[in-house]
C-alpha positions as CSV (number, residue, x, y, z in Angstrom):
1,M,-26.4,-23.6,-6.4
2,H,-22.8,-22.7,-4.4
3,D,-23.7,-21.2,-0.9
4,S,-22.3,-17.5,-1.8
5,S,-19.8,-17.6,1.5
6,H,-18.0,-20.8,0.5
7,Y,-14.8,-19.6,-1.8
8,D,-12.0,-22.0,-2.1
9,H,-9.4,-19.9,-3.2
10,V,-9.3,-16.4,-1.2
11,V,-7.2,-14.5,-3.2
12,L,-5.8,-10.7,-2.1
13,I,-4.0,-8.1,-4.7
14,S,-1.8,-5.7,-3.6
15,I,-0.6,-2.9,-5.7
16,D,1.4,-0.7,-3.7
17,T,1.6,3.0,-4.7
18,L,-2.4,2.9,-6.5
19,R,-3.9,5.9,-5.5
20,S,-7.4,5.3,-6.3
21,D,-8.0,8.0,-8.6
22,A,-5.6,6.5,-10.7
23,L,-8.5,4.4,-12.5
24,S,-10.7,6.1,-14.7
25,A,-13.4,4.3,-13.3
26,H,-12.9,7.0,-10.4
27,P,-16.2,9.0,-10.0
28,H,-14.3,11.5,-8.6
29,P,-10.8,12.0,-8.8
30,L,-8.9,14.4,-7.0
31,W,-5.8,14.9,-9.6
32,P,-7.2,16.8,-12.2
33,H,-7.9,19.7,-10.0
34,T,-4.3,20.0,-8.8
35,Y,-2.5,18.4,-12.3
36,K,-3.5,20.8,-14.9
37,N,-1.2,19.3,-17.3
38,A,-1.6,15.8,-16.7
39,H,-3.5,13.3,-18.7
40,A,-5.7,9.7,-17.3
41,V,-3.9,6.9,-19.3
42,R,-6.1,3.4,-19.4
43,T,-6.6,1.3,-16.7
44,T,-8.7,-1.0,-18.8
45,L,-8.3,-4.5,-16.5
46,L,-9.1,-2.2,-13.1
47,D,-12.1,-0.5,-14.9
48,E,-13.4,-3.6,-15.9
49,L,-12.9,-5.3,-12.3
50,A,-14.7,-2.0,-10.7
51,R,-17.8,-2.0,-13.0
52,D,-18.3,-6.2,-12.3
53,G,-17.3,-6.2,-8.8
54,A,-18.4,-4.4,-5.4
55,Y,-15.9,-1.1,-6.1
56,F,-15.3,1.1,-3.0
57,P,-13.0,4.4,-4.6
58,N,-12.9,6.5,-1.1
59,T,-11.3,3.3,1.0
60,I,-8.6,5.5,3.9
61,S,-5.4,3.9,4.5
62,A,-3.8,3.7,8.3
63,A,-0.2,5.1,7.1
64,P,1.5,6.4,4.0
65,Y,4.2,3.8,3.8
66,T,4.1,0.0,2.6
67,A,4.5,-1.5,6.1
68,A,2.5,-0.2,8.3
69,S,-0.2,0.2,6.0
70,H,-0.6,-3.8,4.8
71,G,0.2,-4.5,8.9
72,A,-3.5,-2.6,9.2
73,I,-4.3,-4.5,6.1
74,F,-3.7,-8.2,6.9
75,T,-5.2,-7.6,10.9
76,G,-7.8,-5.1,10.6
77,Q,-6.6,-2.8,13.4
78,Y,-4.7,0.1,13.5
79,P,-1.1,0.5,13.4
80,L,-0.6,1.2,17.4
81,H,-3.2,-1.9,18.2
82,N,-1.2,-4.3,16.3
83,G,2.9,-3.5,16.5
84,L,3.6,-2.4,13.4
85,H,3.6,1.3,13.5
86,E,6.8,2.9,12.9
87,F,8.1,3.4,8.9
88,Y,10.3,1.0,10.2
89,N,10.7,-1.2,13.4
90,G,8.6,-3.6,15.5
91,S,6.7,-6.2,14.4
92,L,3.1,-7.7,14.1
93,R,2.2,-8.6,17.4
94,A,-1.7,-8.9,16.3
95,P,-3.3,-12.0,14.5
96,S,-3.4,-11.6,10.5
97,V,-5.7,-12.9,7.7
98,F,-3.1,-15.8,7.4
99,T,-3.5,-16.6,11.3
100,Y,-7.2,-17.2,10.4
101,G,-7.1,-18.5,7.3
102,R,-4.9,-21.4,8.0
103,R,-6.7,-22.0,11.2
104,A,-9.3,-22.8,8.7
105,G,-7.6,-25.6,7.2
106,R,-6.2,-23.2,3.9
107,S,-3.2,-23.3,2.6
108,T,-1.6,-19.9,3.0
109,I,0.7,-18.0,0.6
110,L,2.4,-14.5,0.3
111,K,4.1,-13.1,-2.6
112,V,5.7,-9.9,-2.5
113,D,7.8,-7.7,-4.7
114,F,9.4,-5.8,-1.5
115,P,11.2,-8.8,1.0
116,I,13.0,-6.3,2.8
117,I,9.6,-4.6,4.2
118,L,7.1,-7.4,3.5
119,G,8.9,-10.2,5.3
120,P,10.4,-12.0,8.1
121,E,12.5,-8.8,9.8
122,L,8.7,-7.4,10.5
123,G,6.4,-10.4,10.9
124,F,4.7,-10.9,8.0
125,T,5.6,-13.9,6.9
126,R,4.0,-15.7,10.5
127,D,1.4,-18.0,9.7
128,V,2.4,-17.6,5.9
129,D,3.3,-21.5,4.8
130,T,4.8,-20.6,1.7
131,Y,6.4,-17.4,1.1
132,L,7.8,-16.0,-2.8
133,V,10.0,-12.9,-3.8
134,E,9.1,-11.3,-7.1
135,E,7.9,-14.8,-8.5
136,D,4.4,-14.1,-9.8
137,D,3.9,-17.9,-11.8
138,A,5.0,-19.7,-8.8
139,F,2.4,-17.6,-7.3
140,I,0.0,-18.9,-9.3
141,D,1.2,-22.6,-9.3
142,A,0.7,-22.5,-5.6
143,V,-2.9,-21.7,-5.5
144,A,-4.2,-23.6,-8.1
145,A,-2.0,-26.6,-6.4
146,A,-3.6,-25.9,-3.0
147,E,-7.5,-27.7,-2.3
148,S,-8.0,-24.1,-0.7
149,T,-6.0,-21.0,0.3
150,L,-6.0,-17.3,1.4
151,A,-3.6,-15.9,-0.6
152,C,-1.7,-12.7,-1.2
153,A,0.1,-11.2,-4.2
154,H,1.6,-7.8,-4.0
155,F,2.9,-5.9,-6.9
156,G,5.8,-3.0,-6.2
157,A,6.0,-2.1,-10.0
158,V,3.9,1.6,-9.5
159,H,6.0,2.7,-7.1
160,L,8.6,4.4,-8.2
161,P,10.4,3.4,-10.5
162,Y,7.1,4.0,-11.7
163,G,5.9,0.9,-14.1
164,F,8.9,-1.0,-14.0
165,H,9.7,-2.4,-10.5
166,N,13.3,-3.7,-11.6
167,L,15.3,-5.5,-14.5
168,T,14.1,-8.1,-14.3
169,F,10.1,-6.9,-14.9
170,G,11.6,-4.1,-16.8
171,G,14.2,-5.0,-19.3
172,D,15.2,-2.9,-22.1
173,A,11.9,-0.8,-21.8
174,Y,13.6,0.1,-18.3
175,R,16.8,1.1,-19.4
176,A,15.9,3.1,-22.3
177,K,13.1,4.5,-20.2
178,V,15.6,5.8,-17.5
179,A,17.7,7.0,-20.7
180,E,15.0,9.3,-22.5
181,L,14.3,11.1,-18.6
182,E,18.1,11.6,-18.7
183,E,17.8,13.3,-21.8
184,G,18.8,16.9,-21.9
185,L,18.8,17.6,-18.3
186,P,22.1,18.7,-15.6
187,Q,25.0,16.2,-16.0
188,A,25.2,16.8,-11.9
189,L,21.9,15.9,-10.8
190,P,20.9,15.8,-7.0
191,F,21.3,13.6,-4.3
192,V,19.4,10.9,-3.5
193,D,18.7,8.2,-1.0
194,R,19.7,5.0,-1.3
195,L,16.8,3.0,0.6
196,V,15.6,0.0,-1.2
197,E,12.8,-2.3,-0.7
198,S,14.0,-5.1,-2.6
199,Y,17.4,-7.1,-3.1
200,R,19.3,-5.6,-6.7
201,G,22.5,-6.6,-8.4
202,P,24.6,-3.1,-9.7
203,E,23.0,-2.5,-13.0
204,D,19.7,-2.8,-11.1
205,T,20.6,-0.9,-8.2
206,E,22.3,1.8,-11.1
207,L,18.8,2.3,-12.9
208,L,17.1,2.8,-9.9
209,M,19.2,5.3,-8.4
210,R,19.2,7.3,-11.9
211,Y,15.9,7.1,-12.1
212,K,15.6,8.3,-8.7
213,R,18.0,11.5,-9.6
214,V,15.6,12.5,-12.6
215,A,12.4,12.1,-9.5
216,T,14.4,14.4,-7.5
217,H,15.6,17.0,-10.0
218,L,12.1,17.3,-11.6
219,H,10.5,17.9,-8.1
220,A,13.0,20.4,-7.3
221,E,12.2,22.1,-10.1
222,K,8.6,22.1,-9.2
223,Q,7.5,19.6,-12.0
224,Y,4.7,18.0,-10.6
225,D,2.7,17.9,-13.0
226,R,5.4,16.0,-15.2
227,L,6.2,13.7,-12.4
228,F,2.6,12.3,-12.0
229,Q,2.3,12.6,-15.3
230,L,5.3,9.9,-14.9
231,Y,3.7,8.0,-12.2
232,L,0.1,7.5,-14.2
233,D,2.1,6.2,-17.3
234,G,3.8,3.7,-14.8
235,V,0.0,2.5,-13.9
236,E,-0.5,2.1,-17.1
237,H,2.9,0.5,-17.9
238,F,2.4,-2.4,-15.3
239,L,-1.1,-3.4,-16.1
240,A,-0.3,-3.6,-19.8
241,T,2.8,-5.7,-18.8
242,R,2.1,-7.4,-15.6
243,L,-1.4,-7.8,-13.8
244,T,-3.2,-8.3,-17.0
245,S,-1.0,-11.1,-18.0
246,F,-1.0,-12.3,-14.1
247,L,-4.6,-12.2,-13.9
248,E,-5.7,-13.8,-17.3
249,R,-3.1,-16.9,-15.9
250,L,-4.5,-16.7,-12.4
251,R,-8.4,-16.9,-13.2
252,E,-7.7,-19.7,-15.9
253,R,-5.8,-21.9,-14.0
254,V,-8.1,-21.8,-11.1
255,A,-11.2,-22.6,-13.5
256,A,-9.4,-25.1,-14.9
257,T,-9.6,-26.9,-11.5
258,G,-13.1,-26.6,-10.7
259,K,-12.5,-24.2,-7.9
260,R,-14.5,-20.7,-7.2
261,M,-12.3,-17.7,-6.1
262,L,-13.0,-14.3,-4.6
263,L,-10.2,-11.6,-5.4
264,V,-10.1,-8.8,-3.0
265,L,-7.6,-6.0,-5.2
266,F,-6.8,-2.8,-3.1
267,A,-3.9,-0.1,-2.5
268,D,-1.1,0.4,0.2
269,H,-1.0,4.5,-0.5
270,G,-1.0,6.5,-3.7
271,E,1.5,9.4,-4.5
272,E,1.6,13.0,-4.9
273,F,3.2,15.8,-6.0
274,D,3.7,19.1,-4.1
275,E,6.0,21.2,-2.2
276,Q,5.1,19.6,1.0
277,T,5.4,15.7,-0.9
278,N,7.4,13.9,-2.9
279,G,5.7,11.1,-3.1
280,H,4.4,9.2,0.4
281,F,5.9,8.2,3.0
282,N,5.6,11.8,4.8
283,S,2.5,13.0,3.6
284,M,-1.5,13.0,4.9
285,A,-2.2,14.4,1.9
286,E,-5.3,12.9,0.3
287,G,-4.7,11.5,-2.8
288,V,-2.0,9.6,-0.9
289,L,-4.0,7.9,1.6
290,R,-7.0,7.6,-0.2
291,V,-7.2,4.0,-2.1
292,P,-9.1,1.6,-4.0
293,L,-10.7,-1.5,-2.7
294,I,-12.6,-3.6,-5.5
295,I,-14.0,-7.6,-4.3
296,A,-15.1,-9.3,-7.2
297,G,-16.5,-13.1,-7.5
298,D,-19.2,-15.3,-7.4
299,G,-22.1,-13.7,-5.1
300,V,-20.7,-10.0,-5.4
301,V,-22.7,-7.7,-6.2
302,P,-21.7,-5.3,-8.6
303,G,-21.7,-1.5,-7.6
304,T,-20.1,1.5,-6.7
305,H,-19.7,2.7,-3.4
306,E,-18.4,6.5,-2.5
307,Q,-18.8,6.3,1.4
308,R,-15.7,6.6,3.3
309,I,-14.3,3.0,4.6
310,R,-11.2,2.3,5.9
311,T,-8.3,-0.7,4.5
312,V,-9.1,-1.7,8.6
313,D,-12.1,-2.7,7.3
314,I,-10.6,-5.7,4.4
315,A,-10.0,-8.1,6.6
316,P,-13.3,-8.4,8.7
317,T,-14.8,-8.2,5.4
318,V,-12.5,-10.7,3.7
319,M,-13.3,-13.4,6.8
320,E,-17.0,-12.8,6.9
321,L,-16.8,-13.4,2.7
322,S,-14.9,-16.6,2.5
323,G,-16.4,-18.1,5.4
324,V,-13.4,-18.3,7.6
325,P,-14.4,-18.0,11.5
326,A,-13.6,-14.8,12.8
327,P,-12.4,-14.2,16.7
328,A,-15.4,-13.4,18.9
329,T,-13.6,-11.0,20.9
330,G,-13.7,-7.8,19.3
331,V,-10.4,-7.9,17.9
332,F,-10.9,-5.9,14.5
333,D,-10.6,-2.0,14.5
334,G,-12.5,-2.2,11.2
335,R,-16.1,-3.5,10.2
336,S,-17.3,-5.4,7.9
337,L,-19.2,-4.4,4.3
338,A,-20.0,-8.7,4.0
339,G,-23.8,-7.7,3.4
340,V,-22.7,-4.5,1.1
341,V,-20.7,-6.8,-1.0
342,R,-23.5,-9.5,-1.5
343,G,-26.1,-6.6,-1.6
344,K,-28.2,-6.9,1.1
345,E,-27.2,-3.9,3.3
346,A,-26.5,-0.6,2.3
347,P,-23.1,1.1,3.2
348,D,-24.2,3.0,7.0
349,G,-22.6,6.3,5.8
350,D,-19.1,7.9,6.0
351,A,-17.0,6.0,8.2
352,P,-14.7,7.8,11.0
353,A,-11.0,7.3,9.9
354,L,-7.6,8.0,11.4
355,A,-4.3,7.9,9.8
356,E,-0.3,8.7,10.3
357,S,3.0,8.6,9.3
358,Y,6.2,7.9,11.1
359,N,10.2,8.3,9.8
360,A,13.4,8.5,10.3
361,E,15.9,11.1,9.2
362,L,17.0,9.7,6.0
363,N,20.6,9.7,6.9
364,D,19.9,7.6,10.4
365,F,18.0,5.0,7.5
366,I,20.3,4.5,5.0
367,A,23.2,4.1,7.8
368,F,21.2,1.4,9.5
369,Q,19.8,-0.1,6.2
370,E,23.7,-0.8,5.5
371,R,24.4,-2.1,8.4
372,Q,21.4,-4.6,8.6
373,L,22.0,-6.1,4.5
374,S,26.2,-6.1,5.8
375,G,25.3,-8.6,8.1
376,R,26.5,-5.8,11.6
377,P,24.0,-5.5,14.0
378,P,21.5,-2.6,12.7
379,G,21.0,-1.0,16.5
380,P,18.1,1.0,17.3
381,L,16.5,3.3,14.2
382,P,14.8,6.9,16.4
383,H,11.8,7.4,14.7
384,F,9.2,10.7,15.3
385,L,5.6,11.1,14.5
386,V,5.5,13.8,11.4
387,G,1.5,13.8,11.2
388,H,-1.4,12.7,11.3
389,T,-5.3,13.1,10.2
390,A,-8.6,11.8,11.8
391,Y,-12.1,11.8,9.3
392,L,-15.7,12.6,11.0
393,G,-18.6,13.0,8.8
394,D,-17.3,15.6,5.9
395,R,-14.2,16.9,8.0
396,R,-10.8,15.7,8.9
397,V,-8.5,16.9,10.8
398,V,-4.7,17.3,9.9
399,R,-1.6,17.7,12.1
400,M,2.3,18.4,10.5
401,F,4.7,18.0,13.3
402,R,7.7,17.8,10.8
403,H,8.9,19.6,7.6
404,Y,11.1,18.2,5.2
405,S,13.9,20.4,3.3
406,D,17.1,19.9,1.8
407,G,15.7,17.6,-1.0
408,F,13.7,15.8,1.5
409,Q,17.1,15.2,3.7
410,R,16.2,16.9,6.9
411,A,13.2,16.9,8.9
412,A,12.6,20.5,10.3
413,R,9.9,20.5,13.7
414,Q,6.7,22.4,13.1
415,D,3.1,21.9,14.6
416,H,0.8,23.3,12.0
417,T,-2.7,21.9,11.9
418,W,-6.3,22.6,9.6
419,V,-9.2,21.2,9.5
420,E,-10.8,20.5,5.8
421,R,-14.3,19.7,4.7
422,F,-15.6,17.8,1.5
423,D,-17.4,19.0,-1.2
424,D,-20.0,16.5,-2.8
425,S,-17.4,15.5,-4.9
426,R,-15.3,14.6,-2.0
427,V,-12.5,16.8,-3.4
428,P,-11.6,18.5,-0.1
429,H,-11.3,22.4,0.9
430,R,-9.9,24.3,3.7
431,D,-12.1,25.5,6.6
432,P,-10.5,28.0,8.6
433,H,-13.2,28.7,11.0
434,D,-13.3,25.1,12.0
435,D,-11.0,24.2,15.0
436,G,-11.5,20.7,14.8
437,A,-11.7,20.1,18.0
438,D,-13.6,16.9,18.0
439,L,-11.3,15.5,15.4
440,L,-8.4,16.0,17.5
441,A,-9.8,14.4,20.2
442,M,-10.1,11.4,18.1
443,L,-6.6,11.2,17.2
444,D,-5.8,11.8,21.4
445,D,-7.6,9.0,21.6
446,Y,-5.9,7.0,19.4
447,R,-2.6,8.3,20.8
448,S,-3.1,6.7,24.3
449,A,-2.3,3.1,22.7
450,L,1.4,4.3,21.9
451,R,3.7,2.0,23.6
452,R,7.9,1.7,22.9
453,P,8.3,-0.7,19.4
454,E,10.5,-3.3,19.8
455,Q,13.9,-2.9,17.9
456,V,14.2,-4.9,15.1
457,P,16.2,-8.0,14.7
458,F,17.7,-9.7,11.7
459,T,18.9,-12.5,12.2
460,E,20.7,-15.1,10.8
461,E,17.5,-17.5,10.5
462,M,15.9,-14.5,8.3
463,R,19.4,-14.2,6.7
464,A,19.5,-18.2,5.7
465,Q,15.6,-17.4,4.5
466,L,16.8,-14.6,2.0
467,R,20.0,-16.8,0.6
468,S,17.4,-19.8,-0.2
469,L,15.9,-17.4,-2.2
470,G,18.4,-16.4,-4.1
471,Y,19.8,-13.5,-2.3
472,S,23.2,-12.9,-1.4
473,V,22.9,-10.8,2.1
């Protein structure tokens, strides 16, 4: 019998922008309470993984945007502790799962769909032996060819443009979807930002901007149910056209080598639409911060664990399950859930949790990215705290410092605080009689770790790495 802690391959699967309750298997979805005219979609692959593995549907992300959220997942530290808390600034200072995997003699592999965000600029390639961009098959080949790995495959297709990612993966279906969405809409659609997460050719960029204009128009018209249905349909399309075949190929290749694999699937944040939120980046909405975690493999006892955990719990859990030595210095903010995953202990109640959102003025960020991609020194990108939240027991406090207006192009100052209580179905309800003093104290204590972020360099070495991947930068 195999040692239940020994896995030749530890494969993390990151599905960018996947809300926890996008899964049909979710025991208490939030979205039907908000989007009355939306309907569930088929998520068969994820439902089967949730049924056969250890499923944690109430996992709180440390941040509602890709860079800071993934930094917390990979290091097991909250953003103010690991060096990467802003929307796009700083760099990971803390060791990551790749650091520990490499020390243990494993090959470390990272495949991403968003190289501008999850690349060398912000420290994500440190201690990574093989870095791939949008190369699903190459990732599978690299895992299958290695003796042992600690690997992560990041997928961006659930992010807008929902389900397609780009022309390489979306093809004619993507073109047809954009044309369909534009039918019957005004000729002059709203301004949209020109921010991108990956490198795109002219047609690809044009399609993304057209999709963004449609989404911006629908949001301005308060068609939140339709937007959310587009999002859910995108989840279904991505699973059907990309992730299902990817996992089938990965499992077949690993099985053919006689090796054992631990699969850890998670998301960085979700998606939400209302007057305050158009997507995720500026939001403390529960639907944005609550993401799924599924762990599957030999020695994993199937079960659904509804108690609240945090994305900072993923790294220590993976280290213990895989037998990779973890630091003995208390470096993790999270706690290992390996005993729960193996069925040897019950979850220890709802964990306290924190999340923060930082951002920059939209036009400043657009100008910054244009300078960066053109090879000019990008200069500083000033950020501000948009809002934050703290969880304790059946309560959480939300404090918002910025309110977005004018199509989310501007952020006005505010100071708005409220407390929510979760009912037996984990649905939050405002409590006007609770001042949240103890929860606000948690946030004050956490913010004592705030340090001035480093300016992100964009060196010729980084540009050369991207050029070697086929990008013109």
